[in-house]
Every structure is written in structure tokens, then in C-alpha cells.
C-alpha positions in Angstrom: 102.1 0.8 133.4 98.5 2.3 133.0 99.3 5.3 135.3 102.2 6.3 133.4 100.8 5.9 129.9 97.8 8.1 131.4 100.6 10.6 132.7 102.6 10.9 129.3 99.2 11.6 127.6 98.4 14.5 130.2 101.7 16.0 129.7 101.8 15.8 125.7 98.1 16.6 125.4 97.5 19.3 128.0 99.5 21.8 126.5 98.3 21.5 122.9 94.7 21.9 124.4 95.9 24.7 126.6 97.4 26.6 123.5 94.3 26.4 121.5 92.1 27.8 124.3 94.6 30.7 124.8 94.7 31.4 120.9 91.0 31.4 121.0 90.8 33.5 124.1 93.3 36.0 122.2 91.4 35.7 118.8 88.2 36.8 120.6 90.0 39.5 122.6 91.5 40.8 119.3 88.4 40.9 117.6 86.6 42.8 120.4 89.3 45.7 120.3 88.7 47.9 116.9 91.8 49.1 115.3 92.8 52.5 115.9 92.4 54.8 112.6 95.7 56.2 111.4 94.2 59.4 109.9 92.8 60.6 113.2 94.8 62.0 116.2 93.9 60.6 119.5 95.2 63.3 121.4 93.0 66.3 123.2 91.8 68.8 121.0 92.6 72.3 121.8 92.6 75.2 119.4 96.0 75.6 117.6 97.5 72.7 119.3 99.7 70.1 117.0 99.6 66.3 117.1 101.7 63.6 115.3 100.4 60.3 114.6 102.5 57.3 113.0 101.8 56.1 109.5 99.7 52.8 108.9 101.7 49.6 109.0 104.0 48.9 106.1 104.4 52.7 105.5 107.2 54.9 107.2 106.7 58.4 108.0 104.3 60.3 110.1 101.3 62.4 109.9 100.6 65.9 111.5 97.5 67.3 112.6 96.5 70.8 113.8 93.1 71.4 116.0 90.8 73.9 114.4 87.2 74.8 115.6 87.6 71.3 118.0 88.3 69.2 114.9 91.6 67.8 114.0 92.6 68.7 110.6 95.5 67.0 109.0 98.2 69.3 107.8 101.2 67.4 106.6 101.7 63.5 105.7 105.0 61.9 104.9 103.8 58.3 104.5 105.5 56.3 102.0 106.2 53.1 100.7 108.9 53.8 98.1 112.4 52.8 99.4 115.4 51.6 97.3 114.1 48.0 98.1 110.5 48.2 96.9 111.8 50.0 93.6 114.1 47.9 92.8 111.9 44.8 94.1 111.4 41.5 91.7 114.5 42.5 89.6 116.9 39.8 88.7 118.8 38.3 91.6 122.0 39.9 91.0 120.5 43.4 90.5 118.4 43.2 93.6 121.1 41.8 95.8 123.4 44.7 94.8 120.5 47.2 95.6 119.9 45.6 99.0 123.5 46.5 99.7 122.6 50.1 100.1 119.2 49.7 101.6 120.3 49.3 105.0 122.2 52.9 105.0 119.9 54.6 102.6 116.5 52.9 102.7 114.4 56.0 101.4 117.1 58.6 99.8 116.0 59.4 96.1 119.7 60.1 95.5 120.5 56.7 96.1 117.7 55.5 94.0 119.0 57.8 91.0 122.4 56.5 91.4 121.1 52.7 91.4 118.9 53.6 88.5 121.8 55.1 86.5 124.2 51.9 87.4 121.0 49.2 86.4 119.2 50.7 83.3 121.0 53.7 82.1 119.8 52.9 78.5 116.2 53.6 78.9 115.5 54.1 82.7 112.5 51.6 82.5 113.6 49.1 85.2 111.8 50.7 87.9 108.6 51.8 85.9 106.4 48.8 87.2 107.2 49.2 90.8 106.7 53.1 90.6 103.3 52.6 88.7 101.9 50.0 91.1 102.8 52.0 94.2 100.1 54.0 95.8 100.2 57.8 95.0 100.2 58.9 99.2 101.9 62.2 99.9 105.4 60.7 100.7 105.4 58.5 97.5 104.6 61.3 95.6 107.5 63.6 97.3 110.0 60.8 96.6 109.2 60.5 93.1 109.5 64.1 92.6 112.7 64.3 93.9 113.9 61.2 91.7 112.6 63.3 88.7 114.4 66.2 89.9 117.9 64.3 90.4 117.4 62.3 86.9 116.9 65.9 85.3 119.9 67.2 86.9 122.2 64.0 86.3 124.9 64.1 83.8 122.8 62.7 80.9 124.0 63.8 77.4 122.4 61.3 75.4 118.5 62.0 76.2 116.3 60.3 73.6 112.6 59.4 73.1 112.9 56.1 75.3 114.5 57.8 78.1 112.1 60.9 77.7 109.1 58.0 77.6 110.2 56.4 81.1 110.4 59.9 82.6 106.9 61.0 81.2 105.6 57.8 82.8 106.9 58.1 86.1 105.6 62.0 86.0 102.1 60.7 84.6 101.8 58.6 87.9 102.0 61.6 90.0 99.8 63.9 87.8 97.0 61.8 88.1 93.5 63.7 88.7 92.7 61.3 91.3 95.7 62.3 93.7 95.6 66.1 93.4 94.3 66.5 96.9 97.3 64.6 98.5 99.9 67.3 97.1 98.2 69.6 99.6 99.8 67.5 102.4 103.5 67.2 101.2 105.4 69.1 103.6 107.9 70.7 100.9 104.9 73.1 99.4 107.2 73.4 96.4 107.4 69.9 95.2 104.7 71.0 92.6 107.1 73.7 91.4 110.2 71.5 91.3 108.3 69.1 89.3 107.2 71.4 86.2 110.9 72.6 86.6 112.4 69.1 86.2 110.1 68.0 83.5 111.0 71.3 81.5 114.8 70.6 82.0 114.8 67.1 81.0 112.9 67.8 77.9 115.3 70.7 77.1 117.8 67.9 76.7 115.8 66.5 73.6 116.7 69.7 71.7 119.9 68.1 69.9 117.6 65.7 68.3 116.1 66.6 64.5 113.6 63.8 64.1 109.9 64.3 65.3 108.9 63.1 68.9 105.4 62.3 70.0 105.1 61.0 73.9 101.5 60.5 74.7 100.1 59.9 78.4 97.0 60.8 79.8 98.4 63.7 82.1 101.5 64.3 80.2 101.7 64.7 76.5 105.4 65.7 74.8 105.8 66.8 71.2 108.9 67.4 69.5 109.2 68.7 65.9 111.9 70.1 63.4 111.2 73.9 62.4 113.4 76.0 60.1 113.0 79.2 58.2 111.3 77.7 55.2 108.2 77.0 57.1 104.9 79.0 56.5 104.2 78.5 60.3 104.3 75.7 62.8 101.3 74.6 64.8 101.3 71.9 67.4 97.9 70.7 68.9 97.1 69.2 72.1 93.6 67.5 73.3 93.6 65.9 77.0 91.2 65.2 79.5 91.6 67.4 82.8 89.3 65.1 85.0 87.9 61.6 85.3 85.2 62.7 82.4 85.4 62.1 78.9 85.5 66.0 78.3 88.6 67.0 76.6 90.2 70.6 76.5 92.6 71.6 73.6 95.9 73.8 73.8 97.6 75.1 70.5 101.1 76.5 70.2 101.6 78.5 67.1 105.0 79.6 65.5 104.4 82.4 63.0 106.2 82.5 59.8 108.0 86.0 60.9 109.4 84.2 64.0 110.6 81.0 62.1 112.5 83.2 59.3 115.1 84.2 62.3 116.4 80.6 62.6 119.8 80.3 60.8 119.6 76.5 60.3 116.8 73.8 61.2 116.0 73.5 65.1 114.0 71.6 67.3 110.8 72.9 69.3 109.9 70.7 72.2 106.3 71.4 73.8 104.7 69.6 76.8 100.9 69.8 77.8 99.7 69.4 81.5 96.1 69.1 82.2 96.0 68.6 85.7 99.3 70.4 86.7 97.3 73.6 87.1 95.3 72.3 89.8 98.2 70.5 91.6 100.1 73.8 91.8 96.8 75.7 93.2 96.6 72.8 95.7 100.2 72.6 96.9 101.0 76.1 97.1 97.4 77.1 98.5 96.8 79.6 95.8 93.2 81.0 94.8 94.0 81.6 91.7 92.4 78.9 89.4 94.4 77.7 86.1 91.4 77.5 83.4 93.3 75.6 80.7 96.0 73.4 80.1 99.6 74.2 81.0 102.0 74.3 78.1 105.5 74.5 78.6 107.2 75.7 75.3 111.1 75.0 74.7 112.4 76.8 71.9 115.6 77.9 70.1 117.3 81.2 71.7 116.5 83.1 68.2 112.9 82.8 68.8 111.0 85.2 71.0 107.3 85.2 70.2 104.8 82.6 70.2 100.7 82.4 70.2 98.9 80.2 72.5 95.4 79.3 72.3 93.9 78.0 75.2 90.4 76.5 75.5 88.6 77.2 78.7 88.0 74.5 81.2 85.1 76.6 83.0 83.6 78.4 80.3 81.5 81.0 82.9 81.2 84.5 81.2 81.5 86.0 84.8 85.0 85.3 85.0 88.0 87.4 84.1 91.1 85.7 82.2 94.3 86.3 82.3 97.1 85.4 80.2 100.1 84.5 82.6 103.6 82.8 82.2 105.1 80.5 85.2 108.2 82.8 87.1 110.5 79.8 87.6 112.5 81.7 90.0 109.8 82.9 92.2 107.5 80.2 91.6 104.3 82.3 90.8 102.2 83.0 87.8 103.2 86.5 86.3 101.2 88.6 83.8 104.5 90.1 82.3 105.2 87.1 80.1 101.9 87.3 78.2 99.4 89.5 76.9 95.9 89.0 75.8 94.9 88.9 72.1 91.4 87.7 71.9 89.1 86.1 74.3 85.4 84.7 73.9 83.3 82.7 76.2 85.2 79.4 74.9 88.8 80.2 74.4 91.8 82.8 75.0 94.4 83.5 72.5 97.7 84.8 74.1 101.0 86.3 72.8 103.7 84.9 74.9 107.4 85.3 75.5 109.4 82.2 76.5 112.8 82.8 78.0 115.0 80.7 80.8 112.3 82.4 83.6 109.2 81.8 81.6 109.0 78.3 79.9 105.4 77.4 80.7 102.1 79.4 80.3 98.2 79.0 81.0 95.3 81.2 81.8 93.9 81.9 85.0 90.6 82.4 85.9 89.4 85.1 88.8 86.1 83.5 90.2 83.0 85.8 90.8 84.5 88.9 89.5 81.5 91.2 89.0 82.7 93.7 86.5 79.1 95.4 86.1 78.9 98.7 84.0 76.7 99.7 87.2 79.5 99.4 89.6 82.1 101.1 87.2 79.6 104.1 86.8 78.8 104.3 90.5 82.7 104.0 91.8 84.1 106.4 89.2 80.8 109.0 89.6 80.8 109.0 93.4 84.4 109.2 93.5 84.4 112.4 91.6 81.5 113.7 93.5 83.3 112.6 97.1 86.7 114.3 96.1 85.0 117.4 95.0 83.0 117.3 98.3 86.3 117.1 100.4 87.9 119.6 98.8 85.0 122.0 99.2 84.7 120.7 103.0 88.6 121.8 103.7 88.3 125.3 101.7 84.9 126.0 103.6 87.1 125.0 106.9 89.6 127.2 105.6 87.4 130.2 105.2 85.9 130.2 108.4 88.7 128.7 110.5 88.9 132.2 112.8 85.4 132.7 113.2 84.6 129.1 114.3 87.7 128.4 116.4 87.7 130.9 118.8 86.7 128.4 121.9 89.3 125.7 122.8 86.9 122.8 122.0 85.6 124.2 119.1 89.5 124.7 117.8 89.8 120.9 118.5 86.3 119.9 117.0 87.2 121.5 113.8 90.9 120.2 113.6 89.2 116.5 113.9 86.7 117.6 111.0 89.6 118.7 108.9 91.7 115.8 109.4 88.9 113.2 108.7 88.2 115.0 105.1 92.1 115.4 104.5 92.5 111.6 105.4 89.6 110.4 103.5 90.5 112.7 100.4 94.2 111.1 100.5 92.2 107.6 100.7 90.3 108.4 97.7 93.5 109.5 95.9 95.1 106.5 96.5 92.0 104.2 95.7 92.2 105.6 92.2 95.9 105.0 91.8 95.5 101.4 92.9 92.4 100.9 90.5 94.6 102.0 87.5 97.3 99.3 88.4 96.2 96.1 86.4 97.0 93.9 89.6 99.6 92.3 91.8 101.0 90.2 89.4 102.0 92.7 87.0 102.7 95.7 89.4 103.5 94.0 92.6 105.5 96.6 94.2 103.2 99.5 93.1 100.2 97.5 94.4 102.1 97.2 97.9 102.6 100.7 98.2 99.1 101.7 97.0 97.5 99.2 99.0 99.5 100.2 102.3 98.4 104.0 101.7 94.9 103.1 101.0 94.8 100.9 104.3 96.7 103.9 106.3 94.5 106.7 105.1 91.3 104.8 105.5 92.0 103.6 109.1 92.8 107.2 109.6 89.7 108.4 109.1 88.1 106.0 111.7 90.8 106.8 114.1 90.0 110.7 113.9 86.4 109.9 114.2 87.6 108.0 117.3 89.9 111.1 118.5 86.7 113.0 118.2 84.8 110.7 120.4 87.6 110.8 123.1 87.5 114.4 123.1 83.7 114.3 123.9 84.3 111.7 126.9 87.1 114.0 128.1 85.0 116.9 127.9 82.4 115.3 129.8 83.9 113.4 132.5 87.0 115.8 133.0 87.4 119.5 132.9 88.7 120.6 129.5 91.0 123.3 130.8 93.0 120.9 133.1 95.5 120.0 130.1 97.2 122.8 127.9 95.6 122.9 124.3 99.4 121.8 122.9 99.0 118.5 124.9 95.4 117.6 123.3 96.4 118.4 119.9 99.4 116.3 120.2 97.2 113.4 121.8 94.9 113.9 119.1 97.5 113.3 116.3 99.0 110.5 118.1 95.7 108.7 117.8 94.7 110.0 114.3 97.9 109.1 112.6 99.9 107.1 115.1 97.5 104.2 115.7 97.1 103.6 111.8 100.5 103.9 111.1 101.5 100.9 113.5 98.8 98.9 112.4 99.6 99.2 108.6 103.4 98.7 109.0 102.6 95.6 111.3 100.2 94.3 108.5 102.3 94.8 105.7 105.6 93.3 107.5 103.7 90.2 108.9 102.4 89.3 105.5 104.2 90.5 102.7 107.4 88.3 103.1 105.2 85.0 102.5 103.4 87.0 99.5 100.0 87.1 101.7 99.7 90.9 101.7 97.5 91.2 98.6 94.5 89.6 96.8 95.4 87.9 93.7 93.1 89.8 91.5 93.5 93.5 92.9 95.6 95.9 94.9 93.8 95.5 98.1 94.2 93.7 101.4 94.2 90.0 101.2 91.2 87.8 102.6 91.5 84.2 101.4 94.9 83.2 103.2 96.1 85.5 105.5 93.2 87.5 106.2 94.9 90.5 106.4 91.8 92.7 105.7 90.9 91.9 109.5 93.7 94.4 110.2 91.2 97.2 108.8 88.0 95.7 109.8 88.4 94.9 113.3 89.7 98.6 114.2 87.1 100.1 111.9 84.2 98.3 113.4 85.4 98.5 117.0 85.7 102.4 116.5 82.1 102.0 115.2 81.1 100.7 118.7 83.1 102.9 121.0 81.6 105.9 119.1 78.1 104.9 119.4 78.9 104.2 123.4 80.1 107.8 123.5 77.1 109.1 121.9 75.0 107.3 124.6 77.0 108.7 127.3 76.5 112.1 126.1 72.7 111.7 125.9 72.7 110.4 129.5 75.3 113.1 130.9 73.7 116.2 129.2 70.3 115.3 129.6 70.0 117.4 133.0 72.4 120.2 131.8 70.5 124.0 133.1 70.2 126.3 130.3 71.6 129.1 132.5 74.5 127.1 134.1 78.3 128.1 133.3 78.8 124.7 131.7 75.7 125.2 129.2 78.1 126.6 126.4 80.5 123.8 126.6 77.5 121.3 126.9 76.1 122.6 123.6 79.4 122.3 122.0 79.5 118.7 123.3 76.2 118.1 121.8 77.1 119.3 118.6 80.1 117.0 118.2 77.9 114.4 119.3 75.3 114.7 116.5 78.0 114.8 113.9 79.5 111.7 115.2 76.0 110.1 115.7 75.5 110.6 112.1 78.6 109.8 110.7 79.6 106.9 112.7 77.0 104.9 111.3 77.3 105.9 107.9 80.9 104.9 107.9 80.1 101.3 110.1 77.6 100.6 107.5 79.8 101.2 104.8 82.2 98.7 105.7 79.6 96.6 106.9 78.5 96.2 103.3 82.3 95.9 102.7 82.3 92.6 104.8 79.2 91.2 103.1 80.9 91.5 99.7 83.8 89.6 100.8 81.5 87.0 102.2 79.4 86.9 99.4 81.2 88.1 96.5 78.6 86.8 93.8 75.8 89.2 95.4 75.6 92.2 93.2 73.3 93.9 95.4 76.0 94.3 98.1 78.5 95.2 95.6 76.2 98.2 94.6 75.5 99.2 98.4 79.1 98.9 99.3 80.0 100.9 96.2 77.3 103.5 96.7 78.3 104.1 100.5 81.9 104.0 100.0 81.9 106.5 97.2 79.9 109.2 98.5 81.8 109.3 102.0 83.2 112.7 101.3 79.6 113.8 100.3 78.4 113.0 103.4 81.2 114.5 105.6 80.5 117.8 103.7 76.9 117.5 104.5 76.8 116.1 108.0 80.2 117.7 109.3 80.2 121.1 107.7 76.9 122.4 105.9 74.4 121.4 108.8 76.8 122.9 111.3 75.0 126.1 112.4 78.3 127.6 113.8 79.9 127.4 110.0 76.5 128.5 108.2 76.4 131.8 110.6 80.1 132.2 109.7 79.7 131.7 105.9 76.4 133.8 106.1 78.9 136.7 108.0 81.9 136.4 105.7 78.8 136.8 102.7 77.4 139.8 104.2 81.1 141.1 104.9 82.0 140.8 101.2 78.7 142.4 100.2 79.4 145.2 102.7 82.9 145.8 101.3 81.7 145.5 97.8 78.8 148.3 98.3 81.6 150.4 100.2 83.8 150.1 97.0 81.1 151.0 95.0 79.9 154.1 96.8 83.7 155.2 97.1 83.9 154.7 93.5 80.6 156.6 92.6 81.4 159.5 94.6 84.9 159.7 93.0 83.0 159.7 89.7 80.6 162.5 90.9 83.4 165.0 92.3 86.5 164.7 90.1 89.8 166.2 91.4 90.4 169.7 90.1 93.5 170.2 88.2 95.6 173.4 88.2 94.0 176.3 86.3 
């Protein structure tokens, strides 16, 4: 009996102890293994490789990473907690059971959420606010709410009132929070911020039928609606909002003057919406380098009104920056200067006159950071360009004047052909540079800016490639015998290098970057650097040619050092040495010029780099005149002969004239 009882005890107690031991071991093992972070890719990081990671528990979606400089960088994030179930969670049991019927099939589609919303709380749209406000502002949730707001704005709602607008603003306010601006960067749909702006404006437009005043104020979105008529002396709507976590507020004002109000045939409604953070969100999601420096103000007017005045207090009150009044182009999703013009500006605020329309409903001011518009730079640039253009015209005139005298040998002909083309291409580059400077920027004259930038890029490249052609000419003369190829073949080869290579590079650059609006810099008509690095299509070839030319000069020094004065090759060697001296002087000057240009791009706050670049760039034509033409002894000798010949002809004509006057022809007696 005792044995039986003991056996029974062992049977029942052993599993209990074993389970307890196993659980403790498992628990200890679990503590030893750290949880794998979800925001870091665990793949091998090779430059430009991609990696995808699942989202943390209780969230749907995934995260994508790109390897740059041996580190993983997150590029997109679709992690979300918002689904039809979570949005309608904690509602009454009947509503929740009906909502759950759709969850299995459409767990995250915002169309389904919108349909359920219109069914369950069509009066005020408020039944889901609590769950949305308590949801984390992660990229996937932001995308779901943006799509939800878009679907609500396009739904067939004819009775939009202040209550619905209040609920709509609360949902928008949640994702406009300043704490989640960086999360907009990782939303795969880069136009999500544009969709949000368009959706809010479209929904607010449905309020125009109401005749009473509206004032719906949230932290990150403020809507004001009021009645206007031709009897008013003017209407002023004022906003004051915080743009970040500090208590500092910036103001924005919408003013409709009396002359505009007189156009109204009957009382109407005006709706204005202020966004303190939307400018930064647009910049983050679209990866633009332009900085919105004030509130974003949306203004919805009756069709009879055409002009409004907008006053923007500046967020950053730096005096070194340049301010632009702009409107948001709703079709092209970009800031456009055509919609507004600057009326008045100081360090504190800017006053803009704008033209609202279907294309332009939202307005703000942009700040171009670190723009140095020093009077010294302006004087250096325009005076230097004037001297450069005059010098290049004089250089080409001298070449034309002495062409026959200095191109008697084949190598001399090819040398002066290169010099003439260097001068001609730099002259055209300077002319197109002036054209580009007169255009106010890519926001106003986009097509003109593209054309001007293309030709400036092409002709500046051509200057360097013709310098390369001179270097190749030297190498050909040193390493091979000049007369092995006909002159026509050599000329064709030089033109292929001098114009063909720059044309190919310029065309590929504009074709690769312009479709994505990455060809131009936002503030000037020149190659983009911040996003597409299109400027490298000029910098890399130019600096590579500088290196090749300096190597060529070194080869010439080594090869010609032992040339005998009486040898048959002496004249050819002397010609090659003259070309080499020309390259040895001009190449460092051109290379140094664009070396300072790169320094300006890297450190655009340095006035010294700007001045040095402007000096070298503006006086390149003068350098070519002096070192490529005037200091050439053959050209000076030819000019001296032309002058002496002109004096001799003048003296002969004077003698003939004096002889004719001393011995007049006798007439018939």
C-alpha cells in the first residue's frame, strides 16, 4: 500500500517539478538572448544594397533600408497599428460587431474605414476620434490617416458644417504635430503631404455655403470662416500659432481690401486655414531644400475676388537670407513664384500680393538659406564679365587679323584653331551666364532656366575640352609624327573632342535629372547639387582635364629637354613647347577657378570663397587674351608686321598724294 501511494505521488508531483524547472530554464535562456532591434537591418551592409525588416510586434508592414558608407539608413517605413478593427475599437457592441464583419477582408484599407465611418457617425464624424488621437504617429499610421482624410474630402457630403469640420481638423491635427515631422520622410508615397493639403482645402471648400462665422482652432491647424460683402471696408483675418515645441508664436494675416470686396454681387463666405508645421512637412516628405519661413495660409474665396494681401511673420529672422512670396501649385506639387509678388519686406515680416485660383489656394514665404548677395560680389561679377567679354572679342579679332601669318605650318594651324575655339566657347558661356542671371529663378522661368543652364553647362565644358584637345595635340606631336594623318582628320578629331564630348555630357545630364525636377538648383539657374548632384557632371570632367593637362606638360618637359638646336625636329619642338607653356599657365588658372567653385558649393557661407570664385570666373577671358594671345611671340611679331605694313602703305599713299599735288596734270592749252 505504501509503495502504491508513493508511486502515485511520484506520478503526479514529478511532472509539476519538471515543468517548473523547464520553465525556469527557459526563462533564464530568454533573459540571456537580447531582443533584436527592429529599426536596424541585420543583413550584410554593402554600399547601395537594400534590406527589408519586419515591423515590431503588434504592427503591420515592413521597413526598408539602404546601405551607404557601410551603414544602414532607413528609406521607408510602412509600420502601422491603425486598421478597421483598431479604429472602431471600444464602440458599442452592435457597431463593433458590424465593423468586425469587414475586418477579415479589409483590415487596413482606408476606403473600408471611410465607408464604415459614413455609416456609423455621418452627423459629426466623431466616433473614431478617440482611437485616432491615441494612435502612435508612426509613418504607416500617418499614411492611413492621410488616405482617410482624402476619401472623406471626396465623399458625397453636401451638408458639411462646423461640427464635421471640427472632427476633420482634429484628425488632421494629429498628424500635423511637430513631433512627427521626421516620420513623413519615411512614407513611401512622397506626395502624402501634398494629398493632405489638397484634401483639407477641398473639405473646407464645402463650407462656403454657410453664412455664419466659423472659428475652429487646434494647435497645428486653425480654420476661420466669415461672411464678406461689398459694404465692408475690408476684411482682416489674423492667425497666431506656435511652429514648434517652444512658446514662440508667429502670425499670419489675410487682408481683402475694399476695392476687391466691391466686386461681390451679394454676401459670400471666405474660408482661411493656417498651418504652422505643414511647410516643414512638405519639405521633409518631398526632400526639398527650400525652407518655408512662415505659416502656410490657405484662402478659399468667391470666384469674383482675384487679389488678396498676405502678411507673414518670419520664423527665422536672418537678414542674410532672401525671401520669396510663393503659392502652392496643386497640379505640379511645388512652390511657384508666379502666384504672388513681394510688396514689402523687412527683417520681421513680408507682405505679399497673391492671386488665389483653383491652381493656387495655399501660400507662404520661402527662405533661401546662406544666400550672399554682397554688393562686392555683384560689382566683381558684372565688371569682370564685361572685361572678360571685351577681352575675348579682342582675342578673336587678333586671331582673325594675324591668322594667315601664324598658321603657315600644320601644328601652328591646329594650335590657333584650339585657342580660337577656347575663346569662342568661353564667350558664349559668358553670354549665357548673363542670360541666366537675368532670369529670376526656376520657380518663375523654369523652361528658360533649363535652357540657360544647359548652354552654360555645355559651353563651359567645351572650354575645358578644347584645352584637352590642345593637350592631346601635344601628346600626338611628341609621341607620334605629326604628318602621319591628314590635317582634315586632325581637325575633325579636335572638333569631336571639343564639342562632341561636352554635348553628350550635357544632354545626358538634363535627360537624367530634369524629369524628376532635379536638374536645377531651387534658387538659381545652375546645376543642382543638394539632391541629384548634377553639378558633378561639370566638376568631374573639368578637374579630370586639369589633371590630364598637367600630366601632359610634365611629359613635354621630359621629352623635349634633350632636343638638339640644329636637329630637324627643333622647329616642331619649339612649337610644342609654346603650346605647353600656354597650357601650363591656363590650365591651373581654369582649374583653380572651379576649385574655388567647389569650395563655394561645400561652404556657401564663406564670403572669401565667393569673392575668389567671382574674381577668377569673371576674368577668365582676360587670362586667355593675355596668356593665350598677347604673350605669344609669333602673334606679337605678326601684329608688328601688320602695323609696319600699314605704316608703309600709309607712307606710300602720302608720297603719291604729295607727288600728285606737286606735279599736277597739265590740261590742253
